VOBA-1610 file (N, C-alpha, C; in pm, whole numbers, padded with zeros to 5 digits, always signed):
BEGIN
Met-02029+02029+02620Met-02003+01967+02762Met-01907+01849+02736Asn-01795+01828+02817Asn-01690+01737+02791Asn-01737+01613+02869Asn-01659+01495+02854Asn-01703+01367+02908Asn-01698+01375+03057Ser-01597+01439+03122Ser-01584+01448+03267Ser-01703+01512+03333Thr-01737+01629+03261Thr-01858+01687+03294Thr-01982+01602+03304Val-02008+01534+03194Val-02121+01452+03204Val-02111+01343+03296Ser-01996+01280+03311Ser-01978+01175+03421Ser-02015+01221+03557Ser-01951+01340+03594Ser-01978+01389+03734Ser-02117+01425+03748Thr-02173+01481+03649Thr-02317+01515+03652Thr-02414+01391+03666Thr-02375+01296+03590Thr-02445+01170+03590Thr-02465+01111+03732Asn-02346+01118+03811Asn-02354+01050+03949Asn-02449+01128+04032Ser-02486+01255+04008Ser-02564+01316+04089Ser-02714+01310+04053Val-02738+01244+03935Val-02881+01224+03902Val-02928+01082+03927Thr-03031+01094+04020Thr-03082+00957+04075Thr-03187+00908+03978Ser-03222+00774+04009Ser-03315+00713+03915Ser-03455+00786+03942Ser-03487+00846+04050Ser-03614+00910+04070Ser-03636+01032+03985Asn-03513+01097+03935Asn-03539+01207+03853Asn-03485+01200+03709Gln-03442+01078+03680Gln-03391+01050+03546Gln-03502+01091+03435Ser-03623+01064+03467Ser-03731+01100+03378Ser-03739+01253+03335Lys-03677+01330+03427Lys-03687+01472+03397Lys-03552+01520+03349Ala-03446+01441+03357Ala-03317+01463+03302Ala-03291+01441+03154Ile-03198+01497+03098Ile-03164+01490+02958Ile-03074+01357+02946Thr-03128+01273+02854Thr-03053+01147+02822Thr-02946+01157+02720Val-02819+01111+02763Val-02709+01113+02659Val-02665+00971+02629Val-02667+00941+02508Val-02621+00819+02445Val-02508+00827+02366Ser-02384+00771+02408Ser-02272+00788+02329Ser-02261+00694+02204Glu-02160+00729+02120Glu-02140+00648+02005Glu-02110+00495+02048Ala-02025+00475+02147Ala-01996+00347+02178Ala-02129+00266+02229Val-02210+00347+02313Val-02331+00262+02357Val-02422+00242+02246Cys-02437+00335+02149Cys-02520+00304+02030Cys-02483+00177+01966Gln-02348+00151+01936Gln-02302+00036+01883Gln-02328-00081+01948Gln-02319-00077+02097Gln-02356-00186+02167Gln-02498-00227+02181Ile-02598-00131+02166Ile-02734-00168+02191Ile-02829-00159+02072Met-02774-00103+01956Met-02871-00082+01854Met-02840-00185+01740Gly-02920-00284+01715Gly-02892-00395+01625Gly-02960-00358+01496Arg-02936-00455+01392Arg-02990-00425+01259Arg-03152-00440+01259Gln-03197-00532+01338Gln-03348-00553+01346Gln-03423-00430+01400Asp-03351-00374+01517Asp-03399-00252+01565Asp-03414-00136+01480Ala-03307-00127+01391Ala-03295-00014+01287Ala-03398-00042+01180Phe-03410-00173+01138Phe-03510-00196+01033Phe-03641-00175+01061Ser-03690-00217+01189Ser-03824-00189+01240Ser-03854-00042+01255Ala-03754+00038+01311Ala-03764+00179+01330Ala-03786+00255+01190Val-03707+00215+01091Val-03710+00279+00961Val-03837+00233+00887Glu-03877+00116+00892Glu-03997+00065+00834Glu-04119+00135+00888Asn-04125+00153+01016Asn-04233+00223+01078Asn-04241+00371+01050Val-04133+00438+01038Val-04137+00571+00995Val-04174+00587+00852Phe-04136+00504+00767Phe-04174+00508+00629Phe-04328+00498+00619Ser-04386+00418+00693Ser-04526+00384+00704Ser-04593+00523+00753Ala-04541+00572+00866Ala-04614+00698+00904Ala-04605+00808+00806Met-04489+00825+00747Met-04483+00927+00637Met-04576+00913+00531Ala-04604+00784+00488Ala-04709+00758+00382Ala-04843+00803+00430Lys-04865+00792+00563Lys-05007+00828+00624Lys-05010+00959+00649Asn-04906+01052+00623Asn-04895+01188+00647Asn-04900+01224+00801Ser-04870+01119+00877Ser-04874+01138+01023Ser-04721+01171+01075Ala-04620+01165+00974Ala-04491+01201+01005Ala-04440+01287+00886Tyr-04369+01388+00905Tyr-04318+01478+00802Tyr-04180+01522+00828Asn-04102+01552+00721Asn-03971+01605+00732Asn-03978+01752+00710Phe-03893+01829+00784Phe-03887+01975+00753Phe-03783+02001+00647Pro-03779+02123+00583Pro-03676+02141+00482Pro-03537+02124+00529Val-03462+02070+00442Val-03311+02038+00491Val-03232+02160+00470Ile-03142+02183+00558Ile-03038+02295+00543Ile-02903+02220+00525Arg-02834+02254+00421Arg-02705+02201+00403Arg-02616+02302+00339Glu-02508+02337+00389Glu-02418+02446+00327Glu-02264+02417+00353Ala-02196+02455+00248Ala-02047+02452+00259Ala-02005+02574+00350Ile-01935+02532+00458Ile-01909+02632+00564Ile-01779+02717+00537Gly-01713+02689+00434Gly-01591+02763+00393Gly-01476+02738+00487His-01475+02618+00534His-01356+02572+00633His-01353+02431+00625Ala-01222+02384+00613Ala-01179+02233+00608Ala-01273+02151+00498Asp-01315+02246+00405Asp-01389+02169+00276Asp-01512+02100+00336Ala-01567+02152+00451Ala-01678+02081+00513Ala-01808+02125+00460Leu-01906+02017+00459Leu-02052+02050+00433Leu-02114+02021+00565Tyr-02208+02118+00609Tyr-02268+02111+00742Tyr-02431+02138+00724Gly-02505+02079+00804Gly-02641+02107+00796Gly-02727+02044+00903Phe-02863+02046+00880Phe-02955+01983+00980Phe-03074+01918+00896Lys-03117+01808+00952Lys-03221+01733+00908Lys-03331+01721+01021Ser-03452+01772+00996Ser-03537+01767+01113Ser-03675+01714+01080Gly-03759+01688+01178Gly-03897+01638+01150Gly-03968+01602+01270Phe-04107+01562+01247Phe-04182+01526+01365Phe-04269+01394+01318Asp-04252+01292+01400Asp-04341+01166+01379Asp-04441+01163+01484Arg-04575+01198+01444Arg-04687+01200+01542Arg-04705+01062+01579Asp-04710+00961+01495Asp-04731+00816+01539Asp-04626+00778+01644Gly-04505+00804+01630Gly-04389+00755+01737Gly-04380+00866+01833Met-04436+00975+01822Met-04411+01102+01910Met-04264+01130+01937Val-04198+01152+01809Val-04062+01169+01803Val-04041+01308+01729Leu-03974+01404+01802Leu-03946+01533+01745Leu-03799+01570+01764Gly-03730+01619+01658Gly-03588+01645+01683Gly-03521+01684+01549Leu-03392+01672+01558Leu-03312+01707+01444Leu-03177+01630+01453Lys-03117+01625+01337Lys-02981+01562+01328Lys-02886+01670+01263Ser-02794+01696+01339Ser-02704+01819+01302Ser-02564+01759+01283Gly-02508+01801+01167Gly-02378+01742+01123Gly-02346+01754+00990Gly-02250+01677+00942Gly-02197+01693+00801Gly-02102+01614+00750Tyr-02009+01663+00662Tyr-01908+01571+00598Tyr-01772+01653+00604Trp-01681+01604+00664Trp-01543+01661+00688Trp-01447+01574+00609Pro-01418+01596+00473Pro-01333+01506+00399Pro-01194+01490+00447Gly-01153+01568+00533Gly-01009+01546+00592Gly-00993+01464+00711Asn-01120+01419+00759Asn-01109+01346+00894Asn-01042+01213+00884Ile-01041+01153+00765Ile-00984+01017+00764Ile-00833+01032+00800Gln-00762+01140+00773Gln-00632+01157+00807Gln-00609+01181+00961Lys-00727+01204+01023Lys-00718+01223+01173Lys-00766+01113+01245Asp-00787+00986+01176Asp-00847+00870+01237Asp-00988+00900+01284Leu-01062+00990+01213Leu-01207+01013+01248Leu-01288+00975+01125Thr-01423+00947+01148Thr-01515+00927+01047Thr-01547+01051+00973Asn-01539+01055+00836Asn-01569+01173+00752Asn-01707+01234+00797His-01803+01147+00801His-01942+01189+00840His-01942+01193+00988Gln-01991+01319+01047Gln-02005+01351+01179Gln-02134+01389+01206Ser-02206+01339+01308Ser-02338+01396+01340Ser-02381+01357+01485Thr-02485+01446+01524Thr-02540+01414+01660Thr-02693+01437+01639Val-02769+01356+01698Val-02922+01362+01700Val-02963+01423+01835Ile-03046+01529+01805Ile-03104+01599+01932Ile-03263+01583+01931Leu-03303+01513+02037Leu-03448+01492+02049Leu-03512+01580+02157Phe-03639+01617+02130Phe-03712+01710+02214Phe-03848+01643+02250Asp-03903+01680+02372Asp-04032+01635+02407Asp-04142+01709+02329Pro-04217+01619+02241Pro-04331+01685+02165Pro-04425+01763+02240Asp-04453+01719+02377Asp-04548+01781+02444Asp-04512+01914+02509Thr-04381+01935+02538Thr-04327+02051+02600Thr-04215+02130+02525Gly-04157+02063+02427Gly-04044+02123+02351Gly-03910+02133+02436Lys-03906+02069+02547Lys-03786+02071+02627Lys-03693+01961+02557Leu-03562+01992+02585Leu-03456+01896+02537Leu-03474+01768+02597Lys-03474+01656+02526Lys-03498+01527+02581Lys-03373+01429+02587Ala-03304+01432+02473Ala-03187+01352+02455Ala-03088+01403+02350Leu-02971+01350+02368Leu-02845+01376+02279Leu-02788+01251+02243Val-02789+01208+02114Val-02758+01075+02083Val-02658+01075+01972Gly-02540+01004+01993Gly-02438+01001+01884Gly-02503+00950+01752Gly-02463+01026+01644Gly-02529+00996+01519Gly-02455+00920+01413Asn-02318+00901+01426Asn-02242+00838+01326Asn-02268+00703+01298Tyr-02275+00610+01396Tyr-02297+00477+01377Tyr-02460+00468+01328Leu-02545+00545+01385Leu-02691+00531+01368Leu-02710+00578+01216Thr-02633+00668+01153Thr-02656+00719+01017Thr-02618+00596+00936Ala-02527+00525+00972Ala-02488+00409+00880Ala-02584+00302+00880Ile-02635+00262+01012Ile-02738+00153+01013Ile-02866+00194+00959Arg-02895+00328+00980Arg-03037+00360+00933Arg-03032+00369+00778Thr-02919+00395+00717Thr-02914+00386+00566Thr-02921+00262+00526Ala-02852+00168+00585Ala-02860+00018+00557Ala-03000-00030+00582Ala-03057+00014+00687Ala-03193-00039+00711Ala-03297+00006+00591Ser-03280+00118+00541Ser-03366+00175+00431Ser-03354+00087+00314Ser-03225+00051+00263Ser-03212-00037+00149Ser-03268-00174+00190Ala-03257-00219+00317Ala-03311-00354+00357Ala-03457-00354+00354Val-03521-00246+00395Val-03671-00241+00375Val-03714-00243+00224Ser-03631-00179+00146Ser-03663-00186-00002Ser-03648-00328-00060Ile-03555-00397-00007Ile-03528-00543-00048Ile-03630-00622-00003Ala-03675-00615+00127Ala-03777-00692+00182Ala-03911-00682+00113His-03933-00554+00067His-04069-00541+00008His-04074-00541-00152Leu-03958-00530-00209Leu-03953-00511-00356Leu-03869-00622-00427Ala-03771-00677-00368Ala-03684-00773-00450Ala-03765-00900-00452Arg-03727-00985-00559Arg-03796-01115-00581Arg-03750-01203-00463Lys-03860-01289-00423Lys-03828-01376-00321Lys-03726-01484-00339Asp-03691-01507-00469Asp-03578-01597-00494Asp-03455-01540-00532Ala-03429-01417-00499Ala-03313-01352-00541Ala-03190-01426-00477Lys-03096-01453-00554Lys-02971-01527-00514Lys-02839-01469-00519Val-02837-01357-00597Val-02702-01300-00612Val-02698-01147-00579Leu-02625-01111-00480Leu-02626-00970-00440Leu-02516-00892-00503Gly-02536-00779-00574Gly-02432-00710-00632Gly-02403-00583-00544Met-02275-00551-00521Met-02237-00433-00441Met-02167-00332-00529Ile-02217-00220-00547Ile-02126-00104-00617Ile-02079-00007-00504Gly-01963-00012-00486Gly-01905+00071-00366Gly-01858-00011-00252Ala-01745+00039-00197Ala-01694-00040-00092Ala-01635+00056+00018Gly-01715+00163+00038Gly-01668+00253+00142Gly-01714+00215+00285His-01710+00310+00380His-01743+00278+00517His-01890+00224+00526Gln-01982+00276+00457Gln-02121+00233+00476Gln-02152+00097+00397Ser-02055+00057+00319Ser-02095-00071+00232Ser-02105-00182+00325Thr-02022-00193+00434Thr-02034-00321+00522Thr-02169-00323+00592Phe-02216-00206+00634Phe-02348-00213+00695Phe-02465-00228+00594Gln-02441-00199+00470Gln-02536-00233+00355Gln-02538-00378+00335Leu-02426-00437+00328Leu-02409-00576+00302Leu-02476-00667+00408Arg-02443-00642+00530Arg-02495-00721+00639Arg-02656-00709+00640Ala-02715-00583+00620Ala-02851-00563+00631Ala-02921-00635+00516Ala-02860-00628+00397Ala-02918-00687+00277Ala-02926-00853+00303Ile-02817-00905+00360Ile-02812-01058+00365Ile-02920-01098+00458Asp-02957-01005+00550Asp-03064-01056+00639Asp-03201-01067+00571Gln-03214-01032+00449Gln-03344-01014+00381Gln-03367-01128+00286Arg-03275-01179+00234Arg-03276-01292+00126Arg-03176-01396+00158Lys-03191-01506+00098Lys-03094-01625+00107Lys-02998-01619-00007Phe-02925-01513-00003Phe-02814-01483-00113Phe-02723-01604-00108Glu-02683-01649-00224Glu-02595-01763-00247Glu-02463-01715-00290Lys-02453-01582-00327Lys-02323-01531-00372Lys-02334-01369-00366Val-02219-01315-00338Val-02209-01158-00329Val-02101-01132-00436Ile-02122-01040-00527Ile-02029-00986-00628Ile-02019-00843-00610Ala-01898-00780-00634Ala-01883-00651-00600Ala-01784-00569-00694Trp-01798-00434-00711Trp-01707-00366-00784Trp-01684-00228-00698Asn-01560-00176-00704Asn-01527-00053-00647Asn-01418+00007-00723Lys-01415+00142-00728Lys-01331+00222-00806Lys-01173+00186-00761Glu-01155+00161-00631Glu-01022+00111-00576Glu-01048-00021-00533Pro-01022-00127-00614Pro-01040-00260-00588Pro-00986-00312-00453Glu-00883-00250-00405Glu-00834-00306-00279Glu-00916-00291-00160Ser-01018-00186-00180Ser-01122-00167-00066Ser-01229-00281-00053Leu-01232-00364-00158Leu-01328-00474-00146Leu-01297-00580-00053Thr-01182-00569+00003Thr-01138-00663+00110Thr-01232-00656+00226Arg-01285-00545+00262Arg-01369-00532+00377Arg-01511-00607+00358Leu-01556-00610+00223Leu-01673-00683+00199Leu-01643-00835+00184Ala-01527-00874+00140Ala-01482-01015+00127Ala-01478-01078+00260Val-01431-00998+00365Val-01405-01043+00494Val-01538-01087+00562Ile-01642-01003+00540Ile-01773-01027+00589Ile-01833-01159+00518Cys-01820-01171+00394Cys-01865-01286+00320Cys-01802-01414+00369Asp-01671-01398+00399Asp-01600-01526+00452Asp-01640-01562+00583Glu-01679-01448+00670Glu-01740-01472+00798Glu-01863-01543+00795Leu-01944-01507+00686Leu-02090-01570+00687Leu-02088-01694+00579Ser-01975-01737+00538Ser-01959-01847+00454Ser-02042-01827+00313Ile-02030-01705+00257Ile-02095-01671+00132Ile-01997-01651+00030Pro-01987-01711-00071Pro-01893-01687-00191Pro-01884-01538-00221Phe-01762-01498-00247Phe-01742-01357-00284Phe-01663-01341-00411Glu-01687-01237-00495Glu-01603-01227-00618Glu-01606-01079-00666Ser-01491-01042-00693Ser-01469-00893-00756Ser-01487-00908-00902Val-01589-00831-00957Val-01622-00837-01106Val-01614-00704-01158Ser-01632-00697-01302Ser-01668-00564-01360Ser-01817-00513-01341Arg-01832-00396-01361Arg-01972-00335-01339Arg-02065-00406-01427Gln-02028-00430-01566Gln-02113-00493-01653Gln-02156-00630-01625Asp-02060-00712-01572Asp-02083-00851-01528Asp-02159-00847-01403Leu-02137-00749-01311Leu-02214-00740-01189Leu-02363-00733-01226Cys-02409-00639-01314Cys-02536-00618-01359Cys-02597-00740-01430Ala-02522-00808-01509Ala-02571-00926-01582Ala-02607-01039-01475Glu-02541-01051-01380Glu-02563-01167-01274Glu-02637-01125-01153Ser-02649-01009-01110Ser-02708-00973-00989Ser-02864-00976-00991Asp-02919-01034-00884Asp-03075-01020-00865Asp-03110-00886-00789Val-03010-00852-00695Val-03027-00730-00615Val-02904-00660-00639Ile-02914-00527-00670Ile-02789-00429-00669Ile-02808-00319-00563Ile-02697-00295-00487Ile-02694-00189-00400Ile-02587-00098-00452Thr-02608+00033-00473Thr-02503+00128-00511Thr-02498+00220-00383Ile-02380+00236-00335Ile-02341+00313-00212Ile-02206+00390-00230Thr-02220+00478-00323Thr-02099+00565-00362Thr-02132+00707-00345Ser-02027+00783-00381Ser-02040+00937-00391Ser-02014+00978-00519Ala-02057+00905-00618Ala-02035+00934-00761Ala-02109+01048-00817Phe-02058+01114-00914Phe-02120+01222-00988Phe-02133+01188-01131Glu-02138+01052-01159Glu-02152+00999-01296Glu-02224+00865-01290Ala-02285+00830-01388Ala-02347+00692-01389Ala-02244+00591-01392Leu-02262+00492-01295Leu-02163+00375-01287Leu-02236+00250-01355Ile-02363+00257-01375Ile-02438+00144-01436Ile-02518+00185-01548Glu-02514+00115-01657Glu-02584+00153-01781Glu-02711+00080-01783Ser-02799+00141-01842Ser-02946+00091-01843Ser-02948-00060-01923Asp-02885-00072-02033Asp-02893-00204-02100Asp-02810-00316-02043Trp-02747-00279-01921Trp-02672-00386-01843Trp-02771-00470-01755Ile-02878-00403-01721Ile-02963-00455-01603Ile-03057-00572-01670Lys-03053-00676-01605Lys-03144-00789-01644Lys-03275-00777-01592Pro-03376-00846-01653Pro-03513-00830-01600Pro-03528-00906-01455Gly-03619-00835-01382Gly-03635-00883-01237Gly-03546-00841-01141Thr-03455-00749-01172Thr-03358-00700-01079Thr-03414-00590-00973His-03367-00593-00869His-03408-00489-00784His-03284-00397-00753Ile-03298-00271-00771Ile-03176-00179-00745Ile-03211-00085-00642Ala-03115-00071-00538Ala-03123+00030-00433Ala-03011+00118-00437Cys-03060+00255-00487Cys-02959+00349-00512Cys-02949+00432-00365Met-02833+00417-00305Met-02825+00484-00168Met-02736+00593-00156Gly-02654+00624-00256Gly-02552+00716-00237Gly-02586+00865-00276Thr-02687+00879-00357Thr-02727+01030-00413Thr-02815+01091-00316Asp-02752+01202-00270Asp-02827+01262-00166Asp-02804+01426-00180Thr-02748+01467-00294Thr-02715+01600-00318Thr-02729+01636-00466Val-02756+01761-00497Val-02776+01797-00636Val-02643+01764-00717Gly-02660+01685-00832Gly-02542+01664-00911Gly-02494+01526-00897Lys-02515+01480-00780Lys-02466+01333-00759Lys-02544+01229-00852Gln-02484+01124-00900Gln-02540+01029-00980Gln-02468+00894-00978Glu-02550+00793-00967Glu-02490+00656-00961Glu-02526+00564-01066Val-02653+00582-01126Val-02697+00501-01245Val-02754+00573-01355Asp-02749+00525-01476Asp-02796+00576-01595Asp-02937+00617-01583Ala-02975+00727-01619Ala-03123+00790-01590Ala-03215+00713-01673Asn-03171+00643-01784Asn-03268+00559-01869Asn-03318+00448-01783Ile-03256+00414-01681Ile-03305+00295-01599Ile-03437+00324-01534Phe-03460+00452-01510Phe-03584+00499-01450Phe-03702+00481-01550Ala-03678+00480-01662Ala-03773+00470-01761Ala-03814+00330-01779Ala-03726+00237-01753Ala-03750+00099-01756Ala-03794+00030-01631Ala-03783+00106-01519Ala-03816+00039-01389Ala-03946+00104-01320Lys-03991+00025-01234Lys-04095+00087-01138Lys-04016+00139-01025Val-04044+00268-01001Val-03958+00351-00917Val-04036+00370-00776Phe-03953+00352-00669Phe-03999+00394-00534Phe-03880+00478-00462Thr-03940+00538-00352Thr-03846+00632-00287Thr-03886+00634-00137Asp-03793+00702-00061Asp-03830+00715+00082Asp-03919+00850+00095Glu-03871+00959+00035Glu-03951+01080+00023Glu-03944+01133-00113Leu-04064+01165-00160Leu-04077+01208-00304Leu-04011+01351-00328Ala-04016+01444-00236Ala-03965+01579-00241Ala-03817+01579-00269Gln-03750+01489-00192Gln-03607+01476-00199Gln-03565+01400-00324Ser-03637+01290-00355Ser-03607+01215-00470Ser-03588+01294-00580Ile-03684+01385-00615Ile-03697+01460-00746Ile-03604+01573-00750Thr-03560+01614-00637Thr-03463+01730-00635Thr-03320+01702-00610Leu-03285+01614-00517Leu-03160+01572-00484Leu-03132+01429-00484Gly-03214+01349-00502Gly-03195+01198-00506Gly-03152+01157-00644Glu-03155+01032-00669Glu-03107+00972-00789Glu-03206+01009-00904Ala-03328+01025-00868Ala-03433+01051-00962Ala-03416+01192-01021Gln-03349+01282-00977Gln-03319+01408-01017Gln-03289+01414-01172His-03209+01321-01213His-03153+01327-01355His-03267+01283-01458Ala-03350+01179-01409Ala-03447+01131-01491Ala-03568+01236-01502Ile-03586+01302-01393Ile-03699+01407-01398Ile-03633+01522-01484Lys-03528+01558-01467Lys-03471+01666-01553Lys-03474+01633-01698Ala-03443+01504-01732Ala-03450+01461-01882Ala-03590+01435-01928Gly-03679+01449-01853Gly-03820+01424-01889Gly-03849+01272-01906Leu-03767+01186-01850Leu-03781+01035-01870Leu-03907+00992-01775Ile-03930+01047-01670Ile-04043+01013-01584Ile-04085+01143-01524Asn-04208+01147-01461Asn-04248+01259-01386Asn-04270+01226-01249Gln-04307+01308-01166Gln-04329+01295-01013Gln-04433+01187-00979Ala-04538+01163-01063Ala-04637+01082-01050Ala-04590+00929-01065Asp-04481+00915-01132Asp-04420+00777-01165Asp-04355+00718-01036Ile-04331+00791-00934Ile-04245+00755-00827Ile-04337+00732-00706Val-04329+00620-00643Val-04416+00568-00531Val-04341+00569-00391Pro-04381+00645-00297Pro-04317+00637-00164Pro-04337+00485-00121Ile-04224+00437-00062Ile-04222+00293-00014Ile-04314+00277+00107Gly-04351+00368+00174Gly-04444+00364+00275Gly-04576+00313+00236Glu-04613+00351+00103Glu-04736+00312+00048Glu-04736+00167+00028Val-04626+00107-00011Val-04617-00044-00022Val-04628-00106+00110Ile-04553-00058+00213Ile-04553-00114+00332Ile-04697-00120+00398Asn-04770-00009+00374Asn-04912+00010+00418Asn-05008-00058+00339Gly-04965-00111+00223Gly-05064-00191+00139Gly-05153-00099+00052Thr-05120+00018+00037Thr-05219+00113-00043Thr-05158+00123-00176Lys-05037+00090-00211Lys-04995+00086-00350Lys-04920-00049-00362Pro-04918-00101-00495Pro-04845-00229-00512Pro-04687-00210-00526Gly-04627-00315-00479Gly-04476-00314-00499Gly-04444-00377-00626Arg-04352-00483-00615Arg-04323-00567-00745Arg-04440-00623-00800Arg-04476-00613-00929Arg-04591-00677-00992Arg-04557-00807-01077Ser-04422-00834-01090Ser-04397-00965-01167Ser-04247-00989-01145Asp-04214-01115-01170Asp-04074-01156-01137Asp-03985-01097-01264Thr-04040-01040-01367Thr-03952-00972-01463Thr-03940-00829-01451Glu-04020-00775-01362Glu-04017-00627-01348Glu-03900-00581-01282Ile-03818-00478-01340Ile-03719-00407-01278Ile-03764-00305-01176Thr-03728-00316-01039Thr-03781-00230-00949Thr-03647-00140-00904Leu-03674-00008-00860Leu-03556+00076-00825Leu-03608+00154-00689Phe-03532+00154-00589Phe-03554+00231-00479Phe-03442+00345-00463Asp-03499+00463-00466Asp-03424+00591-00452Asp-03407+00628-00312Gly-03300+00588-00241Gly-03303+00614-00099Gly-03215+00748-00071Thr-03284+00852-00047Thr-03219+00984-00036Thr-03176+01015+00112Gly-03232+00944+00208Gly-03189+00973+00341Gly-03273+01084+00403Val-03355+01051+00485Val-03453+01166+00555Val-03428+01180+00690Gly-03445+01288+00757Gly-03424+01330+00892Gly-03508+01230+00980Leu-03625+01189+00938Leu-03706+01097+01026Leu-03648+00977+01051Gln-03574+00922+00963Gln-03500+00797+00977Gln-03407+00804+01097Asp-03316+00919+01110Asp-03232+00941+01215Asp-03298+00961+01343Leu-03414+01031+01342Leu-03488+01048+01466Leu-03549+00914+01516Ala-03599+00837+01430Ala-03653+00705+01467Ala-03546+00610+01533Val-03424+00604+01477Val-03324+00514+01530Val-03280+00571+01662Ala-03266+00710+01656Ala-03199+00760+01773Ala-03304+00756+01896Ser-03427+00767+01868Ser-03535+00742+01974Ser-03531+00597+02045Val-03528+00508+01939Val-03500+00371+01989Val-03374+00348+02071Ala-03264+00393+02028Ala-03140+00392+02092Ala-03146+00458+02237Ala-03213+00572+02250Ala-03219+00638+02364Ala-03305+00543+02473Gln-03412+00492+02416Gln-03506+00392+02496Gln-03440+00279+02540Leu-03350+00216+02461Leu-03277+00090+02500Leu-03161+00124+02589Ala-03106+00240+02572Ala-02999+00268+02669Ala-03044+00299+02798Asp-03160+00369+02811Asp-03226+00382+02941Asp-03270+00261+03005Glu-03345+00182+02927Glu-03374+00048+02988Glu-03267-00044+03024Asn-03150-00039+02962Asn-03038-00120+02992Asn-02938-00051+03092Gly-02964+00066+03137Gly-02884+00125+03218Gly-02753+00164+03173Gln-02755+00192+03030Gln-02628+00240+02965Gln-02639+00388+02933Ala-02732+00459+02958Ala-02750+00602+02926Ala-02675+00674+03040Ser-02637+00807+03002Ser-02595+00911+03098Ser-02692+01006+03112Tyr-02690+01091+03221Tyr-02804+01188+03232Tyr-02740+01298+03285Phe-02806+01431+03257Phe-02775+01554+03322Phe-02890+01649+03311Asn-02882+01754+03403Asn-02987+01845+03398Asn-02935+01981+03363Leu-03015+02052+03295Leu-02963+02196+03245Leu-03001+02289+03360
//
């Protein structure tokens, strides 16, 4: 359905039957109404529900389609606590950057859990970025030392700016240091730090690890960018880039030295950062704690100021559904949603 069709149909849908119509929330509206705290709360709540087994993700489908070098797939699930059912459909088109488009493209489709009827269509590109950032922010809130002062960023791609802003919300960082394969891309992080009056410095990976209290990795690397013996005691590491078999951001030996947490255990050991430590026999499944258990108070988080903690953020469909559901609600309440009937 093109924009003109939605617009013309929208005009014929009155407030009296909007509750029966399908809600449409555009990318532009998502950016206007969905803030970092909204995303943080939605993600924290869904991690809590997952740990209680009242929300669960369905098996992920992800395939190379044999065209435009694209990866395409579905993430789906059901949150009984939030009464959210649906899926995110989309993937990665590496050539989009030359077309002035975001490489990651996705749409979230929500259904009524009581009837199965289509409920909402929500743009997923911006929401994917803020829900990923919210996930690492939740890990920082629950696992990083309270006195963390230096934030280290590995990676300076599109999602890094969202990660930076979300992390800064969680601790009183006095300095941000960063490394990226293409150093010129670090400008986007430096601009944010200048805006927030936080000192920023480009450093080597080893120096970053030696100085940082919190480290966020947000890359598409297929090799370790951080070595185990570089990490200082008390560091919290949020590994946010590994979501595919073969990807890797940190030395697997770090897992043997750290207390490990994740968003979803099944993904962590198969396609998350933990896949390499599991394969090498450095840890086993029982060594990994779902962060929802920490949120719910059923498992401890950080146990000392010298303990190294690591969060394996693999990205789950329920995160997308949670933020999309909130975006749809906010758009409806603020009069910024469109509607149509099938």
